[in-house]
C-alpha positions as CSV (number, residue, x, y, z in Angstrom):
1,M,198.8,124.1,151.6
2,P,196.7,122.2,154.2
3,K,194.2,124.3,156.1
4,S,195.9,123.3,159.4
5,T,199.2,124.7,158.2
6,R,197.5,127.9,157.0
7,R,195.9,128.3,160.4
8,R,199.2,127.9,162.2
9,I,200.9,130.4,159.9
10,V,198.1,132.9,160.5
11,A,198.3,132.3,164.2
12,A,202.1,132.9,164.1
13,A,201.7,136.1,162.1
14,T,199.1,137.3,164.6
15,L,201.5,136.6,167.4
16,V,204.2,138.7,165.7
17,A,201.7,141.5,165.1
18,A,200.7,141.5,168.8
19,T,204.3,141.4,169.9
20,A,205.1,144.3,167.5
21,A,202.2,146.3,169.0
22,A,203.7,145.7,172.5
23,V,207.0,147.0,171.2
24,A,205.3,150.2,170.0
25,V,203.9,150.7,173.5
26,T,206.9,149.8,175.5
27,S,209.7,150.8,173.1
28,T,212.1,148.5,175.0
29,A,215.1,146.8,173.4
30,G,214.1,143.5,175.0
31,A,210.7,143.5,173.5
32,F,212.2,144.4,170.1
33,D,214.6,141.5,170.3
34,T,211.6,139.2,171.1
35,V,209.9,140.3,167.9
36,Q,212.9,139.7,165.8
37,R,213.4,136.2,167.3
38,T,209.8,135.4,166.7
39,K,209.8,136.6,163.1
40,A,213.0,134.6,162.5
41,T,211.4,131.4,163.9
42,I,208.2,131.6,161.9
43,Q,209.5,129.8,158.8
44,G,208.8,126.8,156.8
45,G,211.6,125.2,154.8
46,K,213.7,122.2,155.3
47,A,215.8,121.6,158.4
48,K,219.2,120.0,158.1
49,N,219.1,118.6,161.6
50,V,216.4,117.9,164.2
51,I,217.1,117.6,168.0
52,L,214.0,116.3,169.9
53,L,214.2,116.6,173.7
54,I,211.8,114.6,175.8
55,G,211.3,115.3,179.5
56,D,209.6,112.1,180.6
57,G,206.7,112.9,182.9
58,M,207.8,116.6,182.9
59,G,204.4,118.3,183.0
60,D,203.9,122.0,183.8
61,S,203.9,121.3,187.5
62,E,207.2,119.5,187.3
63,I,208.7,122.3,185.3
64,T,207.4,124.9,187.7
65,L,208.8,123.0,190.7
66,A,212.3,122.8,189.2
67,R,212.1,126.5,188.2
68,D,210.9,127.6,191.7
69,Y,213.6,125.6,193.4
70,T,216.6,126.3,191.2
71,V,216.2,129.7,189.5
72,G,213.3,131.2,191.5
73,A,209.7,132.0,190.8
74,A,210.6,134.9,188.5
75,G,213.6,133.1,186.9
76,R,213.6,131.2,183.6
77,L,215.0,127.8,182.7
78,A,216.6,127.1,179.3
79,M,213.5,125.3,178.3
80,D,211.4,128.4,179.1
81,Q,213.3,130.5,176.5
82,F,212.1,128.9,173.2
83,P,210.4,131.6,171.0
84,L,207.4,129.4,170.1
85,T,205.4,127.4,172.7
86,G,202.2,125.5,172.5
87,A,200.5,122.4,174.1
88,Y,199.6,119.0,172.9
89,T,197.2,116.3,174.0
90,T,198.6,112.9,175.1
91,Y,195.9,110.3,175.2
92,A,196.4,106.7,174.0
93,V,193.8,104.5,172.4
94,H,192.2,101.1,173.0
95,E,192.5,98.4,170.4
96,D,189.3,99.6,168.8
97,G,190.6,103.1,168.4
98,T,188.6,104.7,171.2
99,P,190.5,107.0,173.5
100,E,192.4,105.9,176.6
101,Y,192.7,109.2,178.4
102,V,195.8,108.5,180.4
103,T,198.8,107.3,178.4
104,D,202.0,105.5,179.3
105,S,205.4,106.3,177.8
106,A,205.2,103.5,175.2
107,A,201.9,104.6,173.6
108,S,202.8,108.3,173.9
109,G,206.3,107.8,172.4
110,S,204.8,105.7,169.6
111,G,202.5,108.6,168.8
112,W,205.2,111.0,167.9
113,A,207.6,108.3,166.6
114,T,205.1,107.0,164.0
115,G,202.2,109.4,163.8
116,V,199.9,106.6,164.9
117,K,198.3,106.3,168.3
118,T,198.4,102.9,169.9
119,V,197.5,101.0,173.1
120,N,199.4,101.5,176.4
121,G,202.4,99.3,176.6
122,R,202.9,98.8,172.8
123,I,206.0,100.0,171.0
124,S,205.5,101.5,167.5
125,K,202.9,99.0,166.4
126,T,199.2,99.5,165.5
127,P,196.6,99.3,168.2
128,G,194.3,96.7,166.6
129,T,196.4,94.6,164.2
130,N,199.7,94.8,166.1
131,K,201.6,95.6,162.9
132,P,204.9,97.6,162.9
133,V,204.7,101.2,161.8
134,P,207.7,103.0,160.3
135,T,209.3,105.4,162.8
136,L,211.0,108.8,162.4
137,L,214.4,107.2,163.0
138,E,213.8,104.5,160.4
139,L,212.6,107.1,157.8
140,A,215.5,109.4,158.6
141,Q,218.0,106.5,158.0
142,R,216.4,105.7,154.7
143,K,216.9,109.4,153.6
144,G,220.6,109.3,154.6
145,Y,220.5,111.1,157.9
146,A,222.7,110.2,160.8
147,T,220.6,109.1,163.8
148,G,221.0,109.0,167.6
149,S,219.2,108.3,170.8
150,V,220.4,109.5,174.3
151,T,218.6,108.7,177.5
152,T,219.0,108.4,181.3
153,A,216.9,105.3,181.3
154,E,217.7,101.9,180.0
155,L,218.2,102.2,176.2
156,T,215.5,99.5,176.0
157,D,213.0,101.6,178.0
158,A,209.8,102.8,176.3
159,T,210.9,106.2,175.1
160,P,214.1,105.3,173.3
161,A,212.5,102.0,172.2
162,V,209.8,103.6,170.1
163,L,212.4,104.9,167.6
164,A,214.4,101.8,166.8
165,S,212.1,98.8,167.6
166,H,208.6,97.4,167.3
167,A,207.2,95.3,170.1
168,T,203.9,94.1,171.3
169,D,204.8,95.0,174.9
170,R,207.4,97.4,176.3
171,S,208.6,94.8,178.8
172,C,210.2,92.8,176.0
173,Q,213.6,94.5,176.4
174,G,216.1,91.7,176.1
175,P,216.1,88.2,174.7
176,A,215.2,86.8,178.2
177,D,212.3,89.2,178.5
178,M,210.0,88.0,175.7
179,A,207.1,86.5,177.7
180,K,204.6,89.1,176.5
181,C,205.8,89.1,172.9
182,P,205.5,85.6,171.5
183,V,205.0,86.8,168.0
184,D,208.0,89.1,168.2
185,T,210.6,86.4,169.0
186,L,213.2,85.5,166.4
187,A,212.0,81.9,166.6
188,A,208.5,83.0,165.6
189,G,209.9,85.0,162.7
190,G,209.7,88.3,164.6
191,L,212.2,91.1,165.0
192,G,213.5,90.0,168.4
193,S,213.8,91.9,171.6
194,I,214.1,95.7,171.8
195,A,217.8,95.5,172.6
196,E,218.4,93.2,169.5
197,Q,216.4,95.5,167.2
198,S,218.1,98.6,168.4
199,V,221.6,97.4,167.5
200,N,220.3,95.7,164.3
201,H,219.1,99.1,163.2
202,K,222.7,100.3,163.3
203,V,221.7,103.6,165.0
204,D,224.8,105.7,164.9
205,V,224.8,106.8,168.5
206,L,223.0,104.9,171.4
207,L,223.8,106.3,174.9
208,G,222.1,105.4,178.2
209,G,221.7,102.7,180.7
210,G,220.5,99.1,180.4
211,K,223.7,97.1,180.3
212,Q,221.8,94.2,181.9
213,R,219.6,93.8,178.8
214,F,222.5,93.8,176.4
215,D,224.3,91.2,178.6
216,Q,221.5,88.7,177.9
217,K,222.2,86.0,175.3
218,V,220.5,85.9,172.0
219,T,218.5,82.7,171.7
220,D,218.0,82.3,167.9
221,G,219.2,83.6,164.6
222,A,222.6,84.6,163.3
223,F,223.9,85.8,166.7
224,K,222.6,82.8,168.8
225,G,224.7,82.2,171.8
226,L,226.2,85.7,171.8
227,T,225.2,88.5,174.2
228,V,223.5,91.4,172.6
229,T,226.6,93.5,173.4
230,E,228.7,91.0,171.4
231,Q,226.1,91.1,168.7
232,A,226.6,94.9,168.6
233,Q,230.4,94.5,168.4
234,K,230.0,92.1,165.5
235,L,227.9,94.7,163.8
236,G,230.7,97.3,164.1
237,Y,229.7,99.1,167.3
238,Q,232.2,100.7,169.6
239,V,231.0,99.8,173.1
240,V,231.8,102.1,176.0
241,T,230.8,102.1,179.6
242,D,232.0,105.4,181.2
243,D,232.8,109.0,180.6
244,A,236.4,108.4,179.5
245,G,235.4,105.8,177.0
246,L,232.8,108.1,175.6
247,K,235.3,110.9,175.2
248,N,237.6,108.7,173.1
249,V,235.2,107.3,170.6
250,K,235.3,108.5,167.0
251,A,232.6,108.9,164.3
252,D,233.9,106.2,162.0
253,R,231.8,103.5,163.6
254,P,228.5,103.4,165.5
255,V,228.7,103.9,169.3
256,L,226.8,102.0,172.0
257,G,227.2,103.6,175.5
258,L,226.0,101.5,178.4
259,F,226.6,103.6,181.6
260,A,224.6,101.6,184.2
261,P,223.2,98.1,184.6
262,G,219.7,99.6,184.8
263,N,218.6,103.2,184.7
264,V,221.4,105.8,185.0
265,P,221.6,106.8,188.7
266,V,220.0,110.2,189.5
267,E,222.0,113.3,190.2
268,W,220.3,114.6,193.4
269,T,219.0,113.0,196.5
270,G,216.8,113.9,199.5
271,K,214.0,112.6,201.7
272,P,211.0,111.3,199.7
273,A,207.6,112.7,200.4
274,A,205.8,111.2,203.4
275,V,202.3,111.0,204.8
276,G,202.0,114.1,206.9
277,G,204.9,115.7,205.2
278,T,208.6,116.1,205.9
279,D,210.6,118.7,207.8
280,P,211.8,121.5,205.5
281,Q,214.7,120.2,203.6
282,R,217.4,121.3,201.1
283,C,218.2,118.8,198.3
284,V,221.6,117.2,198.3
285,T,223.1,117.9,194.9
286,A,225.2,114.7,194.8
287,N,224.3,111.1,194.8
288,P,226.9,108.7,196.4
289,K,225.3,105.8,194.3
290,R,226.2,107.6,191.1
291,P,229.7,106.7,189.9
292,A,231.9,109.7,189.2
293,T,232.7,108.2,185.8
294,T,229.0,108.5,184.7
295,P,228.6,111.1,182.0
296,S,225.9,113.7,182.5
297,L,223.0,114.0,180.2
298,A,224.4,117.3,178.9
299,D,227.8,115.7,178.2
300,S,226.2,112.7,176.4
301,A,224.1,115.2,174.3
302,T,227.2,117.2,173.4
303,K,229.1,114.1,172.4
304,A,226.2,112.7,170.4
305,I,225.8,115.9,168.4
306,Q,229.5,116.0,167.7
307,L,229.6,112.3,166.6
308,L,226.5,112.7,164.3
309,E,227.8,115.9,162.8
310,D,231.3,114.4,162.2
311,K,229.9,111.3,160.6
312,Q,228.0,113.3,158.1
313,K,230.9,115.5,157.3
314,K,233.2,112.6,156.7
315,S,230.7,110.9,154.5
316,H,230.1,114.2,152.6
317,S,226.4,113.7,153.1
318,K,224.1,116.6,152.2
319,E,221.8,115.6,155.0
320,G,222.3,116.2,158.7
321,F,221.1,114.2,161.7
322,F,218.1,113.3,163.8
323,L,218.7,113.0,167.5
324,Q,216.4,112.3,170.4
325,I,217.5,113.1,174.0
326,E,215.4,111.9,177.0
327,G,215.5,113.0,180.6
328,A,213.9,109.8,181.8
329,S,214.0,109.9,185.5
330,I,211.9,113.0,186.1
331,D,209.1,110.5,185.6
332,K,210.7,107.7,187.6
333,Q,211.3,110.0,190.6
334,D,207.7,111.4,190.3
335,H,206.5,107.8,190.5
336,A,208.6,107.4,193.7
337,A,207.3,110.7,195.2
338,D,210.9,111.9,195.5
339,P,210.9,115.6,194.9
340,C,214.7,116.1,195.1
341,G,215.5,113.3,192.7
342,Q,212.8,114.7,190.4
343,I,214.1,118.3,190.5
344,G,217.7,117.3,190.0
345,E,216.7,115.3,186.9
346,T,214.7,118.2,185.5
347,A,217.7,120.5,186.1
348,A,220.0,118.0,184.3
349,F,217.5,117.8,181.4
350,D,217.5,121.6,181.2
351,R,221.2,121.6,180.8
352,A,220.8,119.3,177.9
353,V,218.2,121.7,176.4
354,K,220.8,124.4,176.7
355,V,223.3,122.3,174.8
356,A,220.8,121.8,172.0
357,R,219.9,125.5,171.8
358,D,223.5,126.6,171.9
359,Y,224.2,124.3,168.9
360,A,221.1,125.7,167.1
361,A,222.3,129.2,167.7
362,K,225.3,128.4,165.5
363,H,223.3,126.2,163.1
364,P,220.0,127.9,162.5
365,D,219.0,125.2,160.0
366,T,218.4,123.0,163.1
367,L,214.9,122.4,164.4
368,V,215.0,122.0,168.2
369,V,211.8,120.7,169.9
370,T,211.4,120.2,173.6
371,T,208.4,118.5,175.0
372,V,206.9,115.9,177.3
373,D,205.3,112.5,176.9
374,H,202.7,112.8,179.5
375,G,201.8,114.6,182.7
376,H,202.5,113.4,186.2
377,S,201.6,113.7,189.8
378,S,203.6,116.3,191.7
379,Q,201.6,119.5,192.7
380,I,202.8,122.6,194.4
381,V,200.3,123.3,197.2
382,P,200.0,126.0,200.0
383,L,202.2,125.5,203.0
384,E,199.1,125.2,205.3
385,A,197.6,122.5,203.2
386,A,197.3,119.0,204.7
387,P,197.2,116.6,201.7
388,P,195.8,113.1,202.3
389,G,198.7,111.6,200.4
390,L,202.4,112.1,200.4
391,S,204.0,115.6,200.7
392,S,207.4,117.2,201.4
393,T,208.5,120.8,202.2
394,L,211.5,122.1,200.5
395,V,213.7,125.2,201.1
396,T,214.3,126.7,197.7
397,D,217.4,128.5,196.5
398,E,215.5,131.7,197.2
399,G,215.3,130.8,200.9
400,Q,211.6,130.2,200.8
401,Q,209.6,127.1,201.8
402,L,207.6,125.2,199.1
403,K,205.3,122.3,199.7
404,V,204.9,119.6,197.0
405,N,202.2,116.9,197.1
406,Y,201.8,113.5,195.5
407,S,198.3,112.1,195.8
408,T,197.5,110.2,192.6
409,N,197.7,106.9,194.3
410,T,197.6,105.3,197.8
411,P,200.8,106.0,199.9
412,G,203.2,103.2,199.4
413,Q,202.0,102.6,195.8
414,S,203.7,104.1,192.6
415,Q,202.3,107.5,191.9
416,E,200.5,107.8,188.6
417,H,200.6,109.6,185.3
418,T,197.9,112.1,184.5
419,G,195.9,112.8,181.3
420,T,196.6,116.5,181.1
421,E,197.9,118.3,178.0
422,V,201.6,119.2,178.2
423,R,204.0,121.7,176.9
424,I,205.7,121.6,173.5
425,A,208.2,124.4,172.4
426,A,210.4,124.8,169.4
427,Q,212.7,126.9,167.3
428,G,214.0,126.6,163.8
429,P,212.4,125.4,160.5
430,Q,208.8,124.3,160.9
431,A,208.7,125.4,164.6
432,Y,205.5,127.3,164.0
433,R,203.7,124.0,163.8
434,V,203.8,123.6,167.6
435,L,201.6,126.7,168.2
436,G,198.1,126.3,169.7
437,V,196.8,123.0,171.0
438,T,197.8,120.1,168.8
439,N,197.9,116.3,169.1
440,Q,200.9,114.3,170.1
441,T,200.9,112.6,166.7
442,D,201.3,116.0,165.0
443,L,204.9,116.1,166.2
444,F,205.6,113.2,163.8
445,T,204.4,115.5,161.0
446,T,206.4,118.4,162.2
447,I,209.6,116.5,162.2
448,S,208.9,114.5,159.0
449,E,208.1,117.8,157.2
450,A,211.2,119.5,158.5
451,L,213.5,116.7,157.3
452,R,211.4,116.0,154.2
453,L,211.0,112.3,155.2
454,R,207.9,111.7,153.1
């Protein structure tokens, strides 16, 4: 047994002992239940399924902001209720392997998808030699697992892309977007755009936005002249574009859900932060620009789990599934200094977390991990503060005022990621591996060990 594993098991056992001591002092049923849940979670063994949930840009400040606004300062979100919680570091690297302290979503996602750190902007390829590295999804497919990816971004955006593609630059999303990836083009003998690679992988479930990328025409190879959507249909995909279509698909063929031309519209709206602040505002929990036919992230997660489970049952496979679920626009609204959009997307992501945990409650051989790719810019500050950047005052569900500040870039520019460590929490087989402060690439090991991929 590796020393790092022994250390985490010892740490986990120490946690149980400390919790048990607390029970002896308090003698409360709630504390006793916590001990039992913790004991049950500290286990090795093989997982049948893994559900990985990524809150893009959802650092501790973003989580706290959503908690304060929606359930109150003393309340708890679904993501707060995992029995084991740790933190991991998120840095990227330069081509020579030296650290790049602030990562983007491409490098960070590549870290957990492959176990190898890379340069910002790159998708599951090495930092120096620009060579593809096998991903969790690819390894899971080889072992007979069903696979899926659900996102509120374009399916070709960085976080979903790291699982089912390899690209020199994250911008190479469709056949017409290959300017920064000359060696990756089909004409040059490469794997093609992220959209082409994603469907070529025959991932069982792909749900998100990005229809505009799949509407682009393939320029070389066997599918030349067809759109990527038509390529997907030739490969056997059921293509759906709304909630009704998603409800009707079956597990007998792979599913490609394209629910928006670009990113899926956010759920909440409100006034963005401004120089000098805003008047106190309540967020509007509806968005007129979001079609009523758009499935929620929780609905997409529920359907994806059902499809993946049904597929394995019908094929009589002894293996289960690997599913990644991303709440993408927490990050995008943070970039835009839009606190209401950001909180609404965090709340929507939290509902998807609940879906995953409810499934795991009935299927304890499922490892559920929720984490973050990188920190971001929003900060809760005193009401009397006068930040030099953008700020907004919100009126929470508790009836209290809360001021949020965005000052990681000049007003009018996109707000920036931060290099802070971020939360990782888990339950199920191998969940103890998230304890302490780990590295983002350690998540690759946690999942690959849980599914016995190596």
